[in-house]
N, C-alpha and C positions, 0 to 999 in steps of 0.2 A: 470629323475628329481629326489630331494631330498623329500621327503614328506611332505607336511607341517604340523606343530606341533601345536598338539591340544589347544585352546583359550579358558579359561576360559568362559562359557556361561553368556548372558547379564541374565535378573530375566526375568521368566517367555516368556510371547509369545512375546519377546522385540529381543529373540535372532532369534528367524524367519524372521525375519525383519532387522538386524545388518550382517545377515551373506551373504543378499543378495547381498552384498557390497565388501564379504573379499578379493572377487577378483580385487580390487583394490589399497589395500592394498600388501607390499611385503616382511615385516615386520608381527611378532608376536606383537612386541610392539604396533605398530599402529592399528592393529587387535585389542589389548586389551586396545588402549585409547581411540577407536570409540566408544567401549562400551563403556567404561566409562563415557565419554563426552557426550552420550543419554542419561545413565542411571538417568546422575544428571541434565539433562533440562529438564527430565518427570515427573521425582522423586519429592514428594511432598517438597516444602521448607517454611521455616517461614521469610526467609529474603532473598534478592535479591542474584542470583544466579554470584557469583564472583567464580571463581578459587576454593576460599577455604569450598564454598560452594556444588560447582559441586561435589567436592570430600569427602567433609561428614567431612571436618574440622574445628576447630573454625577460626575465621577468626583473620587474623593478626598473632595471636603465634601459626599456624599452617601453617603456609605456608611453613613450612619449612619442612615441612613432604613429605615423599618419595610420598604419593599418589601424594599427589598436585602437586609434582617437576614434574611426572610422564607425569603429563596431562597438565602444564604447555608448557613441552617439546614437545610433541603432540601438542599445537596449533601452536604453534609459531617457532619450528624449523624443526620436521618431516619432510618429503620433501612427502606431499601428495598432487595430485591436488582435491583439490577445482571444478572442475567447474567436471571434472566427477563425484566425489559424487553428483554432481546436477542434473547430465544430469540424472544419472540412479535413482535419489530418484523421478524426474517427469515422467521417464520412467515407472513405479511404480508402479504412481496414475493415468498414461493412461490405465494401464494392467487393474488397480480394476475397478471393473464395479459403487461399489457405490462412488467414486471418480474422477473418468473417466469426462474430461471438454466435453462442448456442446455448443449452440452458445444463449441457452440464456441466462447464467451466463455473468460476466462482469469480466475487472481487475482494478483493482486498484492502483492509484499510488501513492504510501505516501512518504514521507523524515520523518526521525527520529535521531534529537542528543542527543548525550552524552558527557557530561564534561571532559575537561579533559585538565591539565597544562602541561605548558611549550611549547614548541616547537619543538623539539625532532622528534614527534611522525609525521609520511606522515599522510596528507589532516590536521592535525590540525589547525585551525585557529578561529579566533574569527569571529563568524556567529549566526544567529537565531537560537536555539534548540528545536525546540514543546516541547522538553520532560517537561526541566521548562521553559517553556512561556517567553522567554526573549534572550535577545543576548550575548554569552558569550564562552568563549574560549573551542572547542570543534571540533568533527567528526561528520560529516553528515552522514548516510547512506541512498541514496534512493532505493528504495523497489518496488517491483510489487509482487501484489494476486491476486489468478485467484477465486471468491468467486459465488454460482449462493442463497445464504441466507443457504442453507442447508449445504451444505461441504466448509471450507473455506482454502483455503494454499499457501505458499510461493511460486512465480516464480524462481523469480533475484532479486542480490542487489548489488550493483555498489558505493563504496566511492565517493562522491563529495570533489572534490582537488581546495580547493579556491587558487582565482588568483596570490594573491605572491608569489604564489611556483611557477610558470612560469617566463620565463624572461622577456616577452616581457605583462606579467598581462594578463588581460582579450583580448586583443590583440592577445594575443600568439592563433598560429593555433592548437596546442592542448588542450587548453582549452577547457572547456565543462563547459558547466551551468547546473542546477538542470533539468531544465525543457526537455532540451536536450539530457540530461542522462536517464531521462523516457521516453520520446518518444521513442528511442533506445533500450530501455527493454521492454515498451509495442510493439515493434516491433519485439522483441526477443523471449518473451513470444507467439506469435502469430505464428512464424514459427518452434518452437517447439512444433506446436501440441495444443493449448491451444488454440480454438476457442474462441469467447466471442462476444456476442450485442454492446456490448462498452466498451469506456477504460472510468475510471469514477476518474475524479480527483477534488483536492478543488481548491477555486480561485486562492492559490499560483502559477496555471500553467495556466490559461487564460489567463494573461499579454503575454505570449511571441510567436511569428508567429512564431518560428524554432517550436515549440513544436505543433501547427497546422499542418504545413506543412508535420510534419515529420509521422505525424498519414495519413495523406491523403496518402502520397506516399507509404506508410505501406499497405491504404487500408483500415482503420480499423475508425468507428463512435464514439464518444465522447457523453461524458456529463458530461462537468466541468463546477463548479460553479462559478459567477459574483461576483467582489467586489460590493455593492450596490449603493457603491457613485463614482465610476467610471465612469468619464465622458467619451462621445464619440462625434464625429460631428452631428450634427441635426442642421434644420431649429429653428429659434427664438421661433415659436412656438409649437413645438414641444417639447418630453422629450427628457433630455441629458443625464439621468442617469440612470441605472435598475430600481433605486428603483421608480423615476418621472416615467416611463414608468407601473409600478404596480400599483400604485393611476391613474393614465391616464385610469385606464379601470374599465367600469360599477360595480357596486354592491350595491342590498339597504339590502339585510334578504338572508337565507337562503331561505327559499321561493322565492324570486324573486334576483337568484346569479348575474344576467346580462350574463357579460363577465366571470365569471367564474364555472368551472366545479367541482360536487363531487367528490374525489376518496378516497379510501377505502384504508387504508394500514396498513398490519399484520401484528405483534412482534411477537418475536421469544418465547413468555411471552405469547401466547394463544390470547392477547389483542388485540382492532385494534382503530383505530382511523380515523375519517374525515376528510382530507386535502380539500385543494381547488387548483386547478391548472388552468391556464389559458396560453396564446401563446397572450406573447406582442411587441411590435411593437419599436425598437429602432434605430435608423440609417439603419443601410444594415438591422440588424434585425426584422424578419416577422417571420410570420406561411408559407406563398408561398415564404419564399427564403432559399437559402443555406445552410443557417442557424439560429434558429430559440432562442428565449429566452421566452424559458418558470417561469415561475411563480408558487411556489409551496408554500400553506402557513396554518396554522390553523384558522389565524381571515384573512380574505382579507380587512377588513373596517380598522385595526389598523397594520398588516404588522409587527409581536412581530419580532425583530430581531434575538431570537436564536431560534424562529419557523418557520420562512422564506425564502427560496432558490432562488435564482434568476439563473436558468441556460440553462447553452449555448451549442447549441446540433446541429451536420447535421443529425439526423435522420429526415428525411422529415416528414411533416403532412400528416396525411394521405389523404388529399384533394389537397395537392402541385401540379402545373403543371407540378414538373418536379418529383415524386413523382415514375410513372410509370418506366423512365430512370434512376431513381436511385440507385448506385451501392447496400443501405441500404436500406434494408428490411422500409415501413413506420413506424413509433411509433405513437401512441396517446399520451393524457397526463397520464394517468394513466401506462402508459408503460412507459415514463421517469423517472415519479416520482419514480417507485418501482425501475428504474436503478440505481441512485443517492443514494436511501434509501438504497442499499447492500451494500454500501461505507462504511465501521467498524466507529461507533460513528456518522453518518450521520442524525442521531436521536437524539444525544446526545448536540452536537454542532453548531451553527450557520455557515453556509457555509462560513464565511471571516474567520473562526480559522483556521491554517495551524497548523500544526505539531497534528502526534497520542496523545503526551503526557501521557495516560495510559492505563491501562485495562479499556476497556467498561462494565460495568455491566448491567445486563437486565436492572436496576431499574431506568435505566438513560434516557430508550425507546431506546437502540441501536435496528436496526435489525438485530445486529452480534451475535455470540453468548456469555458466559460469560468466558472470559478469551481471548481474543481478547488481541493479544500483539505487539511492536513494536521489534525492536533491545534491549537487556537488558545492564544492563552497563558495562565497560571495566572491564575486569577480574583483580583483586588483584596481586601483586607482579610485575614481569620483564614483561614489555611488549614487542610484538613485535615491530619492529622498521621500516620495511622497505614496501614500496607501495604496493609487492603483500602477503608478511602473512597477513598485514591488511585484503585483501582483501581474505584473502583464512581464515582466521578467523571470516570473518564479513558473508559470505558468506557461512558458515559450522553451523554457527549459527541462519543466516535466515532460512538455508533450516529444520533445527530436532529441532528449535524451538519452536513448534506446535503441536506437539503432533504428531508426524507421519506428519504433514497435515492434521489431519483428525478433525473437529469439531463435531459430529451426532447431530440431532433435538434432 
């Protein structure tokens, strides 16, 4: 067999990491392209990391430079297998004691949208883009992240294909909603060896019965936000929305909290906050039911919009009749609040807001490290047009876009 030609090493300790993927590439150009892309993602830059930025070239005028063109070819034309690279990355994370998953972490589900003009690119369509905070023409990627608050790293990513791409629209057998895609990714993460205490998601996923069913079939617990004013069937004299159920809970003051329990939240910058949590009753929700409604807030009297969570979970109450027979260990109020607080941006945004929008900093109260990020914008220059090429680029960007998947304390 012909000996492999040596590749120009990546900077510093990054070479040792990049070399663990060399057997997944069959040419020197691919190994070189992988190192250039990985280095560009991790190197500090003063602007959005488009292709020209990753290659260290000027925007627009530098698009024709050889380094930019080589990187563009690697991402859009070179036949490497993104899934094999992601599997190897996850394998390395499991092997390292500092990043190995455990049952105390969570799998966070989210989606991120990038604006894209035209209609020729696969998966493009007019839809909600969380990054922009509005509906626009673009591409949305559904992602899963594993975190325990100490480290976090992406697991899997898949683009959402709008219904108009299918012959029969939403009734087409091949069409999948974002909640369906997300549930499949969460189950896939568990199968890959990334156990968790629960799957955590915002309110965009709480309206899908398919999402709940898929997680139950996969044996996964969940903690998901509910929209405060989303109604449910109940008797006329009972609460009909989560916020009404919260207002029905007894509260006088901190010395006489009634139904509320103080919960101490710890943030990465060292400060702590006292929140208040309670099990509420709403329709089929209740502390003794298979699905609980937990309300957490900084002010039980006012229930401020941006500092109140309405959370549905199938983790049983410690005193529930089915706690001993449940497949999931019981969780008290502090545990439920901790789990949802691990979701990136949970301390900085209200639970009813979807999409990650932008990196979240410690100054905003996030429980996650500074620089927690979504998929970056689409690279400049000629873009990959096919579905498989877009999925490969999205997967690689998700895999290696977060400092080797580790954000230490």
